C-alpha positions as CSV (number, residue, x, y, z in Angstrom):
1,M,12.3,-46.9,-53.0
2,K,9.7,-48.6,-51.2
3,R,12.1,-51.4,-50.1
4,D,14.6,-48.8,-48.9
5,F,12.0,-47.0,-47.0
6,L,11.0,-50.3,-45.2
7,Q,14.6,-51.1,-44.4
8,N,15.1,-47.5,-43.0
9,D,11.8,-47.9,-41.1
10,S,12.9,-51.2,-39.7
11,T,16.2,-49.7,-38.6
12,F,14.4,-46.9,-36.9
13,F,12.3,-49.4,-34.8
14,T,15.4,-51.4,-33.8
15,K,17.4,-48.3,-32.7
16,T,14.6,-46.3,-31.1
17,P,12.2,-47.6,-28.4
18,P,8.6,-47.8,-29.4
19,L,6.5,-45.0,-28.2
20,G,4.5,-47.4,-26.0
21,I,7.7,-48.4,-24.1
22,L,8.6,-44.8,-23.5
23,V,5.2,-44.1,-22.2
24,L,5.3,-47.1,-19.9
25,F,8.8,-46.1,-18.7
26,L,7.5,-42.6,-17.9
27,F,4.6,-44.1,-15.8
28,I,6.7,-46.8,-14.0
29,G,9.5,-44.4,-12.9
30,P,7.2,-42.3,-10.7
31,I,5.2,-45.3,-9.5
32,S,8.5,-47.0,-8.4
33,S,9.6,-43.9,-6.7
34,E,6.2,-43.4,-4.9
35,N,6.4,-47.1,-3.8
36,T,9.8,-46.6,-2.3
37,I,8.7,-43.5,-0.5
38,Q,5.6,-45.3,0.8
39,K,7.7,-48.2,2.1
40,I,10.1,-45.8,3.8
41,Q,7.2,-44.1,5.4
42,E,5.7,-47.4,6.5
43,G,9.1,-48.4,8.0
44,E,9.5,-45.2,9.9
45,S,6.1,-45.6,11.4
46,F,6.9,-49.1,12.4
47,L,10.2,-47.9,14.0
48,K,8.3,-45.3,16.1
49,V,6.2,-48.1,17.6
50,R,9.3,-50.4,17.9
51,N,7.8,-53.0,15.5
52,Y,11.3,-53.9,14.2
53,T,10.3,-57.0,12.2
54,A,7.7,-55.0,10.1
55,A,10.1,-52.0,9.9
56,Y,12.9,-54.4,8.6
57,Q,10.6,-55.7,5.9
58,S,9.4,-52.3,4.8
59,F,13.0,-50.9,4.5
60,S,14.2,-54.1,2.8
61,D,11.6,-53.5,0.1
62,A,12.5,-49.9,-0.1
63,S,16.2,-50.4,-0.5
64,R,15.6,-53.1,-3.1
65,S,13.5,-50.6,-5.1
66,N,16.2,-47.9,-4.7
67,P,19.6,-49.2,-3.5
68,M,20.9,-45.6,-3.5
69,S,18.3,-44.3,-1.0
70,T,20.2,-43.4,2.2
71,R,16.9,-42.9,4.0
72,S,15.9,-46.6,3.4
73,L,19.4,-47.9,4.1
74,L,19.5,-46.0,7.5
75,G,16.0,-47.4,8.4
76,L,17.1,-50.9,7.4
77,A,20.2,-50.6,9.5
78,D,18.2,-49.4,12.5
79,A,15.6,-52.2,12.3
80,A,18.3,-54.9,11.5
81,K,20.3,-53.8,14.6
82,H,17.3,-54.5,16.9
83,L,16.8,-57.9,15.3
84,H,20.4,-59.0,16.0
85,K,21.2,-58.8,12.3
86,D,24.4,-56.9,13.2
87,Q,26.4,-57.7,10.1
88,E,23.5,-56.5,7.8
89,A,23.1,-53.3,9.9
90,F,26.9,-52.7,9.7
91,E,26.8,-53.2,5.9
92,A,23.9,-50.8,5.5
93,Y,25.7,-48.0,7.5
94,N,28.8,-48.5,5.3
95,K,26.7,-48.2,2.1
96,V,25.4,-44.9,3.4
97,L,28.9,-43.7,4.2
98,A,30.0,-44.7,0.7
99,L,27.3,-42.5,-0.7
100,E,27.6,-39.7,1.9
101,P,30.9,-39.9,3.9
102,E,29.8,-37.2,6.3
103,N,26.3,-38.6,7.2
104,K,26.3,-38.3,11.0
105,T,23.5,-40.8,11.6
106,A,25.5,-43.4,9.6
107,I,28.8,-42.6,11.3
108,K,26.9,-42.9,14.7
109,G,25.4,-46.2,13.7
110,A,28.7,-47.7,12.4
111,V,30.6,-46.5,15.6
112,L,28.0,-48.3,17.8
113,A,28.2,-51.4,15.5
114,Y,31.9,-51.5,16.1
115,A,31.3,-51.1,19.8
116,R,28.9,-54.1,19.9
117,R,31.7,-56.2,18.4
118,K,34.0,-54.7,21.1
119,E,36.2,-53.2,18.4
120,Y,36.5,-49.9,20.4
121,Q,39.5,-48.6,18.6
122,N,37.7,-48.8,15.3
123,S,34.8,-46.8,16.9
124,L,37.1,-44.1,18.0
125,N,39.0,-44.0,14.7
126,L,35.8,-43.5,12.8
127,L,34.8,-40.6,15.0
128,K,38.2,-38.9,14.9
129,P,37.9,-37.0,11.5
130,S,34.5,-35.5,12.3
131,L,35.4,-34.5,15.9
132,E,38.7,-32.9,14.7
133,V,36.5,-30.6,12.6
134,D,34.0,-30.0,15.5
135,P,35.0,-31.4,18.9
136,F,31.5,-30.5,20.3
137,D,29.4,-32.1,17.4
138,P,26.0,-32.5,19.1
139,V,25.5,-35.9,17.6
140,L,29.0,-37.4,17.6
141,A,30.6,-36.0,20.8
142,P,28.2,-37.8,23.1
143,I,28.9,-41.0,21.3
144,Q,32.5,-40.7,21.9
145,I,31.9,-40.4,25.6
146,Q,29.6,-43.4,25.5
147,I,32.3,-45.5,23.7
148,L,34.9,-44.5,26.4
149,L,32.4,-45.6,29.0
150,E,31.8,-49.0,27.3
151,M,35.6,-49.7,27.0
152,G,36.0,-49.0,30.7
153,S,38.0,-45.7,30.2
154,Y,35.9,-44.0,33.0
155,E,38.3,-41.2,33.7
156,S,38.6,-40.2,30.1
157,A,34.8,-40.3,29.7
158,L,34.5,-38.1,32.9
159,K,37.0,-35.6,31.5
160,K,35.2,-35.4,28.1
161,L,31.9,-35.0,29.8
162,E,33.2,-32.0,32.1
163,I,34.4,-30.3,28.9
164,S,31.2,-30.9,27.0
165,R,28.7,-30.0,29.7
166,S,28.9,-26.3,29.2
167,K,28.3,-26.6,25.5
168,F,25.3,-29.0,25.8
169,Q,23.8,-27.7,29.0
170,N,20.2,-28.6,28.2
171,S,21.0,-31.6,26.2
172,K,19.0,-34.7,27.5
173,E,21.7,-37.0,25.9
174,I,24.5,-35.3,28.0
175,Q,22.3,-35.6,31.1
176,I,21.9,-39.4,30.3
177,L,25.7,-39.7,29.8
178,E,26.4,-37.9,33.1
179,A,24.1,-40.3,34.9
180,K,25.9,-43.3,33.2
181,V,29.4,-41.9,34.0
182,N,28.5,-41.4,37.7
183,G,27.1,-44.9,37.8
184,K,30.2,-46.5,36.2
185,T,32.6,-44.6,38.4
186,G,30.9,-45.7,41.6
187,N,29.0,-42.5,42.4
188,F,25.7,-44.4,42.6
189,S,23.8,-41.9,44.7
190,K,24.4,-39.0,42.4
191,S,23.6,-41.2,39.4
192,Y,20.4,-42.4,41.0
193,H,19.4,-38.7,41.6
194,L,20.2,-37.8,38.0
195,W,18.1,-40.7,36.6
196,N,15.2,-39.6,38.9
197,T,15.5,-36.0,37.6
198,L,15.3,-37.4,34.0
199,L,12.3,-39.6,34.7
200,S,10.4,-36.8,36.3
201,S,10.4,-35.1,32.8
202,S,9.9,-38.3,30.7
203,S,7.9,-40.7,32.7
204,D,6.8,-42.6,29.6
205,D,10.2,-43.4,28.3
206,P,11.0,-47.1,28.8
207,D,14.7,-46.6,28.1
208,L,15.1,-44.3,31.1
209,F,13.4,-46.9,33.4
210,F,15.8,-49.6,31.9
211,N,18.9,-47.4,32.5
212,M,17.8,-46.7,36.0
213,A,17.3,-50.5,36.6
214,S,20.8,-51.1,35.2
215,L,22.3,-48.6,37.7
216,L,20.5,-50.3,40.6
217,I,21.8,-53.7,39.3
218,D,25.4,-52.4,39.3
219,W,24.8,-50.8,42.7
220,S,23.5,-54.1,44.1
221,Q,26.8,-55.8,43.2
222,K,28.7,-53.5,45.5
223,S,26.1,-53.7,48.4
224,S,25.6,-55.9,51.5
225,D,23.2,-58.8,51.2
226,Q,20.3,-57.0,52.7
227,E,20.9,-53.9,50.5
228,K,21.5,-56.1,47.5
229,R,18.0,-57.6,47.9
230,Q,16.4,-54.2,48.2
231,K,18.3,-52.7,45.1
232,L,17.3,-55.8,43.0
233,E,13.7,-55.4,44.1
234,M,13.8,-51.7,43.0
235,A,15.5,-52.7,39.7
236,S,12.7,-55.3,39.1
237,E,10.0,-52.7,39.5
238,K,11.8,-50.3,37.0
239,L,12.2,-53.1,34.5
240,E,8.5,-54.2,34.9
241,R,7.5,-50.5,34.3
242,A,9.8,-50.4,31.1
243,I,8.2,-53.6,29.8
244,S,4.7,-52.2,30.5
245,L,5.6,-49.3,28.3
246,Y,7.3,-51.5,25.6
247,P,6.2,-55.1,25.9
248,D,8.9,-56.5,23.5
249,F,11.7,-54.6,25.3
250,E,14.5,-57.2,24.8
251,E,17.2,-55.9,27.1
252,A,14.6,-55.2,29.9
253,I,13.1,-58.7,29.7
254,D,16.6,-60.2,29.8
255,S,17.7,-58.3,32.8
256,L,14.4,-59.1,34.6
257,V,14.8,-62.9,34.0
258,R,18.1,-62.8,35.8
259,I,16.7,-60.9,38.8
260,K,13.9,-63.4,39.0
261,I,16.4,-66.2,39.0
262,W,18.4,-64.4,41.8
263,Q,15.1,-64.0,43.7
264,G,14.3,-67.7,43.3
265,D,11.0,-66.8,41.4
266,F,11.4,-69.5,38.7
267,S,7.8,-69.4,37.6
268,S,8.2,-65.8,36.5
269,A,11.7,-66.4,35.1
270,V,10.3,-69.3,33.0
271,S,7.6,-67.1,31.5
272,L,10.0,-64.2,30.8
273,S,12.6,-66.5,29.2
274,R,9.9,-68.1,27.0
275,K,8.9,-64.5,25.9
276,L,12.5,-63.9,24.9
277,V,12.7,-67.0,22.9
278,S,9.5,-66.3,21.2
279,L,11.0,-63.0,20.1
280,F,14.4,-64.5,19.2
281,P,13.9,-68.2,18.7
282,Q,17.5,-68.8,17.5
283,N,19.4,-66.8,20.2
284,P,21.4,-69.4,22.1
285,L,21.7,-67.3,25.3
286,Y,17.9,-66.9,25.6
287,L,17.5,-70.7,24.9
288,Y,19.9,-71.4,27.7
289,L,18.1,-69.2,30.1
290,K,14.9,-70.9,29.1
291,A,16.5,-74.4,29.7
292,F,17.9,-73.3,33.0
293,T,14.7,-71.8,34.4
294,E,12.6,-74.6,33.1
295,E,14.7,-77.2,34.8
296,K,14.5,-75.2,38.1
297,G,10.8,-74.6,37.7
298,T,8.3,-76.7,39.7
299,D,6.4,-78.2,36.8
300,K,9.3,-80.6,35.9
301,D,8.0,-81.1,32.4
302,F,11.5,-81.7,31.2
303,S,11.1,-79.1,28.4
304,A,14.7,-77.8,29.2
305,K,15.6,-80.7,26.8
306,D,14.0,-79.0,23.9
307,A,15.8,-75.7,24.4
308,L,19.2,-77.4,24.8
309,T,18.6,-79.7,21.8
310,E,17.8,-76.5,19.7
311,I,21.0,-74.8,20.9
312,L,23.1,-77.9,19.9
313,K,21.2,-77.9,16.5
314,L,22.4,-74.3,16.0
315,D,26.0,-75.0,17.1
316,D,27.0,-78.5,18.2
317,L,30.3,-77.0,19.3
318,D,28.7,-75.1,22.2
319,S,30.6,-76.6,25.1
320,I,28.6,-74.9,27.9
321,S,25.2,-76.0,26.5
322,R,26.5,-79.6,25.9
323,Q,27.8,-79.7,29.5
324,K,24.3,-78.5,30.6
325,A,22.5,-80.9,28.4
326,E,24.5,-83.8,29.9
327,S,23.7,-82.7,33.4
328,V,19.9,-82.5,32.5
329,A,20.0,-85.9,30.8
330,L,21.7,-87.6,33.7
331,S,19.2,-86.0,36.2
332,H,16.0,-86.6,34.4
333,F,16.3,-89.2,31.7
334,P,17.0,-93.0,31.7
335,E,20.0,-94.5,29.9
336,N,17.9,-95.8,27.0
337,H,16.4,-92.3,26.3
338,S,17.3,-90.9,22.8
339,F,18.5,-87.6,24.4
340,R,21.1,-89.4,26.6
341,R,22.1,-91.8,23.8
342,K,22.8,-88.9,21.3
343,L,24.9,-87.1,23.9
344,G,26.8,-90.2,24.7
345,E,27.5,-91.0,21.0
346,Y,28.8,-87.5,20.5
347,R,31.2,-88.0,23.5
348,M,32.4,-91.3,21.9
349,Q,33.2,-89.4,18.7
350,R,35.2,-86.9,20.5
351,F,36.9,-89.7,22.4
352,H,38.1,-91.3,19.2
353,S,39.1,-87.9,17.7
354,S,41.2,-87.0,20.8
355,K,42.7,-90.5,21.0
356,N,43.8,-90.4,17.3
357,S,45.4,-87.0,18.1
358,L,47.3,-88.5,21.1
359,L,45.4,-86.2,23.4
360,Y,45.0,-89.0,26.0
361,D,43.9,-86.8,28.9
362,M,41.0,-85.3,26.7
363,A,40.2,-88.8,25.4
364,S,39.8,-90.1,29.0
365,H,37.6,-87.1,29.9
366,H,35.2,-87.8,26.9
367,L,35.1,-91.5,27.6
368,A,34.3,-90.9,31.3
369,S,31.4,-88.6,30.2
370,A,30.1,-91.3,27.7
371,R,30.4,-93.9,30.4
372,E,28.1,-91.9,32.6
373,L,25.6,-91.3,29.8
374,I,25.5,-94.7,28.1
375,P,27.3,-97.1,30.4
376,G,25.7,-100.2,28.8
377,Q,26.8,-99.5,25.2
378,P,29.3,-102.2,24.1
379,E,31.6,-99.7,22.4
380,V,31.8,-97.7,25.6
381,Q,32.7,-100.9,27.6
382,F,35.3,-102.1,25.0
383,Q,37.0,-98.7,24.9
384,T,36.9,-98.4,28.8
385,L,38.7,-101.8,28.9
386,S,41.4,-100.5,26.6
387,E,41.7,-97.3,28.6
388,Y,42.1,-99.3,31.8
389,K,44.8,-101.5,30.2
390,R,46.6,-98.4,28.8
391,T,46.8,-96.8,32.3
392,N,47.7,-100.2,34.1
393,F,44.6,-99.8,36.2
394,F,44.7,-103.5,37.3
395,P,41.6,-103.9,39.6
396,R,39.2,-102.1,37.4
397,Y,40.6,-103.8,34.2
398,L,40.2,-107.3,35.7
399,N,36.7,-106.6,37.1
400,L,35.6,-105.3,33.6
401,L,37.2,-108.3,31.9
402,L,35.2,-110.6,34.3
403,F,32.0,-108.6,33.5
404,L,32.5,-108.9,29.8
405,R,33.5,-112.6,29.9
406,K,30.1,-113.2,31.6
407,K,28.3,-111.0,29.0
408,Y,30.2,-112.5,26.0
409,P,31.0,-116.1,27.0
410,E,31.9,-117.0,23.5
411,N,34.8,-114.6,23.4
412,Q,37.9,-116.6,24.4
413,K,40.2,-113.6,24.4
414,Y,38.6,-112.4,27.7
415,Q,39.3,-115.9,29.3
416,F,42.9,-116.0,28.2
417,E,43.5,-112.5,29.4
418,I,41.9,-113.2,32.8
419,E,44.1,-116.2,33.3
420,N,47.2,-114.2,32.5
421,L,46.2,-111.5,34.9
422,L,45.5,-113.9,37.7
423,N,48.9,-115.6,37.3
424,L,50.5,-112.1,37.5
425,M,48.3,-111.2,40.4
426,K,49.6,-114.1,42.4
427,Q,53.1,-112.5,42.3
428,S,51.8,-109.2,43.7
429,I,52.3,-107.9,47.2
430,A,48.6,-107.4,47.6
431,Y,47.9,-111.1,46.8
432,K,50.8,-112.4,49.1
433,E,49.5,-110.1,52.0
434,G,45.8,-111.4,51.5
435,L,44.5,-108.1,50.3
436,L,43.1,-109.4,47.0
437,E,40.4,-112.1,46.6
438,I,38.3,-113.5,43.7
439,T,34.7,-114.0,44.6
440,G,32.6,-115.3,41.8
441,D,32.9,-112.9,39.0
442,N,34.4,-110.1,41.0
443,L,37.8,-109.0,42.4
444,V,37.5,-107.8,46.0
445,E,40.4,-105.5,46.8
446,N,41.3,-104.1,50.2
447,Y,44.5,-102.1,49.8
448,G,43.5,-99.9,52.8
449,R,44.3,-96.8,50.7
450,T,44.6,-93.5,52.8
451,P,45.5,-90.9,50.0
452,P,45.4,-87.2,50.9
453,V,42.0,-85.8,51.5
454,V,41.0,-82.9,49.2
455,L,38.0,-80.6,49.6
456,L,37.3,-78.9,46.2
457,F,35.0,-75.9,46.6
458,D,32.8,-74.6,43.8
459,L,34.5,-72.0,41.6
460,S,33.2,-68.5,42.0
461,D,31.9,-66.7,38.9
462,K,33.5,-63.2,38.3
463,S,30.5,-62.2,36.2
464,Y,27.4,-60.9,38.1
465,L,24.0,-62.1,36.9
466,G,25.9,-63.6,33.9
467,D,24.7,-65.3,30.7
468,Y,25.1,-68.8,32.2
469,P,23.9,-68.9,35.7
470,D,25.2,-72.4,36.5
471,L,28.5,-72.3,34.5
472,A,30.7,-72.2,37.6
473,F,28.7,-75.1,39.1
474,L,28.9,-77.1,35.9
475,V,32.7,-76.8,35.6
476,S,33.3,-77.4,39.3
477,S,31.2,-80.5,39.2
478,S,33.0,-81.8,36.2
479,V,36.4,-81.2,37.9
480,R,35.2,-83.0,41.1
481,R,33.7,-85.9,39.1
482,N,36.8,-86.6,37.1
483,L,39.2,-85.9,40.0
484,S,37.2,-88.6,42.0
485,L,38.4,-91.1,39.4
486,N,42.1,-90.4,40.5
487,P,43.0,-92.8,43.3
488,T,46.0,-90.8,44.3
489,V,43.6,-88.4,46.1
490,S,40.5,-88.8,48.3
491,L,37.8,-86.3,47.4
492,S,35.8,-85.1,50.4
493,E,32.0,-85.3,49.8
494,V,31.2,-82.9,52.6
495,L,30.3,-80.1,50.1
496,E,27.5,-82.3,48.7
497,S,26.3,-82.9,52.3
498,V,26.1,-79.0,52.7
499,R,24.3,-78.7,49.3
500,N,21.7,-81.2,50.3
501,N,21.2,-79.9,53.9
502,P,22.5,-76.3,54.0
503,A,20.4,-75.4,57.1
504,S,22.2,-77.9,59.3
505,F,25.6,-76.3,58.4
506,D,24.3,-72.7,58.5
507,I,25.6,-72.2,55.0
508,K,23.8,-70.6,52.1
509,A,24.5,-71.2,48.4
510,D,24.7,-68.1,46.1
511,P,21.2,-67.4,45.1
512,Y,22.0,-66.8,41.3
513,T,24.7,-69.4,40.7
514,E,23.8,-71.9,43.5
515,I,27.5,-72.3,44.1
516,L,29.3,-73.0,47.3
517,P,32.6,-71.1,47.0
518,Y,35.4,-71.0,49.4
519,T,35.4,-68.5,52.3
520,E,37.1,-68.8,55.7
521,S,33.8,-68.9,57.5
522,T,32.4,-71.6,55.2
523,F,35.5,-73.8,55.7
524,L,35.4,-73.3,59.5
525,K,31.7,-74.5,59.6
526,I,32.5,-77.5,57.5
527,K,35.6,-78.2,59.5
528,D,33.6,-78.1,62.7
529,S,31.0,-80.5,61.3
530,A,33.8,-83.0,60.5
531,K,35.2,-83.2,64.0
532,N,34.5,-86.9,64.3
533,G,35.0,-87.7,60.6
534,I,37.7,-87.4,58.0
535,K,39.0,-83.9,58.0
536,P,39.9,-82.6,54.5
537,R,43.5,-81.1,54.8
538,F,44.0,-79.8,51.2
539,L,41.6,-77.1,50.0
540,V,41.1,-76.3,46.3
541,Y,39.3,-73.2,45.3
542,G,39.3,-70.5,42.7
543,S,37.2,-68.4,40.3
544,L,36.3,-68.5,36.6
545,K,35.5,-66.0,33.9
546,Y,34.0,-66.6,30.6
547,E,34.3,-64.0,27.9
548,N,34.8,-64.0,24.1
549,H,34.2,-67.7,23.9
550,S,37.2,-68.5,26.2
551,L,37.4,-69.7,29.8
552,H,39.9,-68.4,32.3
553,I,40.1,-70.3,35.7
554,D,42.3,-69.2,38.6
555,W,43.1,-72.0,41.0
556,T,44.5,-72.0,44.5
557,I,45.6,-75.1,46.5
558,K,46.0,-74.5,50.3
559,D,47.4,-76.8,53.0
560,S,44.8,-76.1,55.8
561,K,47.0,-77.8,58.5
562,H,49.9,-75.4,58.0
563,E,47.9,-72.5,56.6
564,K,50.1,-72.5,53.5
565,I,49.4,-71.8,49.9
566,L,50.9,-74.7,48.0
567,S,50.2,-73.6,44.5
568,A,48.3,-70.9,42.6
569,F,47.9,-71.3,38.8
570,R,45.7,-70.2,35.8
571,V,44.1,-72.4,33.2
572,F,43.0,-70.9,30.0
573,S,41.0,-72.7,27.2
574,K,39.0,-71.7,24.1
575,G,37.5,-73.3,21.0
576,R,36.0,-76.7,20.6
577,D,35.8,-78.7,23.8
578,F,37.0,-75.8,25.9
579,I,35.3,-77.2,29.1
580,P,36.8,-80.7,28.8
581,E,40.2,-79.1,28.0
582,A,40.0,-76.8,31.1
583,V,38.9,-79.7,33.3
584,A,41.6,-82.1,32.1
585,R,44.3,-79.5,32.5
586,S,43.0,-78.4,35.9
587,I,42.9,-82.1,37.2
588,S,46.4,-82.6,36.0
589,K,47.8,-79.5,37.8
590,I,45.7,-80.1,41.0
591,S,46.9,-83.7,41.2
592,A,50.5,-82.7,40.7
593,A,50.3,-80.0,43.4
594,I,48.9,-82.2,46.2
595,P,51.8,-83.7,48.2
596,P,51.7,-87.5,48.0
597,S,51.1,-89.5,51.2
598,G,50.0,-92.9,52.5
599,S,50.2,-94.9,55.6
600,V,51.7,-98.0,57.1
601,L,49.4,-101.0,56.5
602,K,51.5,-103.7,58.3
603,V,54.5,-103.9,60.4
604,K,56.2,-107.3,59.9
605,D,59.3,-108.9,61.3
606,E,61.8,-107.4,58.8
607,D,59.9,-104.8,56.7
608,I,56.7,-102.9,56.5
609,I,53.8,-102.8,53.9
610,I,52.7,-99.3,52.9
611,N,49.6,-98.5,51.0
612,V,51.2,-96.5,48.1
613,G,52.9,-97.7,45.0
614,I,53.7,-97.1,41.4
615,L,50.5,-95.3,40.9
616,D,51.5,-92.7,43.4
617,G,54.8,-92.0,41.7
618,L,57.0,-94.3,44.0
619,K,59.9,-96.2,42.5
620,K,62.1,-99.1,44.0
621,G,64.9,-97.5,45.9
622,N,63.0,-94.4,46.9
623,K,63.2,-93.1,50.5
624,V,60.0,-92.5,52.5
625,Q,59.6,-90.6,55.7
626,I,57.3,-92.0,58.4
627,F,55.4,-89.9,61.0
628,N,53.2,-90.6,63.9
629,T,51.2,-88.2,66.0
630,S,54.3,-87.2,68.0
631,G,56.5,-86.6,65.0
632,K,58.9,-88.5,62.8
633,S,59.0,-92.2,63.7
634,G,61.5,-93.4,61.0
635,E,62.7,-93.7,57.5
636,A,62.6,-96.6,55.0
637,T,63.7,-97.6,51.6
638,I,61.4,-99.1,49.0
639,E,62.5,-102.7,48.4
640,E,59.6,-104.1,46.3
641,I,56.7,-102.3,44.7
642,D,53.5,-102.9,42.7
643,Y,50.7,-100.7,41.5
644,F,49.1,-99.9,44.8
645,L,51.3,-101.2,47.5
646,S,55.0,-101.2,48.5
647,K,57.3,-103.2,50.8
648,A,59.9,-101.0,52.6
649,V,62.8,-101.8,54.8
650,P,63.5,-99.4,57.8
651,D,66.9,-97.8,57.5
652,N,67.7,-98.7,61.1
653,G,66.8,-102.3,60.8
654,N,64.9,-104.0,63.7
655,K,65.5,-100.9,65.8
656,G,63.7,-98.8,63.2
657,L,60.8,-101.3,63.0
658,K,60.2,-100.9,66.8
659,S,59.4,-97.1,66.4
660,I,56.9,-97.7,63.6
661,S,53.3,-98.5,64.0
662,E,50.4,-99.4,61.7
663,G,48.6,-96.2,60.7
664,D,51.7,-94.0,60.7
665,R,51.7,-91.6,57.9
666,V,54.2,-92.0,55.0
667,F,55.5,-89.1,53.0
668,W,58.1,-88.7,50.3
669,K,59.2,-86.2,47.6
670,R,58.1,-86.8,44.1
């Protein structure tokens, strides 16, 4: 009996929790619940004072304690949203909707989360069921108008607002939306009046000051230069007021940085951009603004390098920041500096990758960038030699061979190749005509090239006070730099003269982007200054837009002599290396659109020597048209041709020769 009792007693203890555990459970349950409530209350207090980091921590603790608490999830989502933890905020709103499908705060939060991703249709779809039940829901109806505004459906937003106004006559939210709608539809004066009315009753609301500043910024975009300056000054004051009320107001600081850049107040811009980076140390846009303003600042401490290095650590595929980093490296650091070396090595990696993929234009672009950054690196020199050989670029190929032979005298391959080239060179038109000469370790060439002169203006930026102030300048400079390597055109350098001495041309660069885009008046001033110099005939200009990690460039090519548009085309690129891709494709299309031309170098007894050849697309047997200042002076047929020069025989024999003079222009159809 005793044993049975013990057995039963043992079973009892294994199946039934001891009394101590039950007591402990009864105590822990309320303690855990109290702790969750305390954390939620803490988080809500932090939200009120906009301490989002502390609020996020409190709500995270609360939601871990009770994953089913909608109050903690909503607080977590609100805090996460302000800390750019957008995915986490979105997931928290969805968890609430799974628990309470009709929770309006969660619906509103998820709708705005979709809008931040620019998934506007998903926003409207999520609102639809609730608004079908109550079209004038005081929480959700205003949000629908806000989404329509953000997606650019201004007329629909205005219509919804008109219908809703009578239902929400005294609603501050509707008054705010009315001010926003009027601003977005161009009724700036009315919008300004509405914001002033709102501010008169809520003078301590930083959001209202920010919204009014946003209106003034939009208004300034549509204003004359003088009015633009006034509007941006007013916007600056409103933003400073908003920041004084809420010192960590991210959006207000961001907007104020951009205005300070426009105003040329780089010391303030540096300070504000550093503040943004201190709040969001891994935000690439703020790091870029910091790098841009620090480079423009007067202290010249080269700290722009640190911000750009940080961006490339976060995302080494960031094509804009890489382009900016290379610009900073070339401007401020010597070739042997580690910053330049790392950037150059990356370009060599991309060169090999593009070459292996048979993307030769892209490979050439990467190699040209590496050659600028680390020209003394043996690998760069060897690959450049191969590139010159691949493209049959004889003079540069031979000169580099001569340089490498001197640098590596033990390498007999260079000597053999030089000897072969010299033997070939002696058979060329250039050598026979005395236009090539070897002096020491250098080939002196004088082909008398007179290719068409091209003036490439800076691209204008379609964004206003955009995320990357110098994007248009960086892309334009890259196109110019790479186009200058093409000997079939001559790139006018007059734009750099304007940039270096704008006062002498009476031309001002854009204050935010520092670009010199094409306008009729700008071109006329440049043209007048070049009266005694080489006048650019072909104008290349356009605009760019960067959005959703893709670049759109619209190009126009104009013949200024005949006031005729020769070509207009668009280049689109996205993904890795989107700037090199856009540049390479732009150069290819620009080069193809410029009509080829040259001139007569020599008039001989039976033929003429012209300074164009295989490089320019000419072939043996092609017909060329010859013009002087009075008109057409003759026609000729290509009889002999090499890379840079051709020998042509006039169609009318000796009679034709008499009408042709040195310097006459030569044209043909590709």
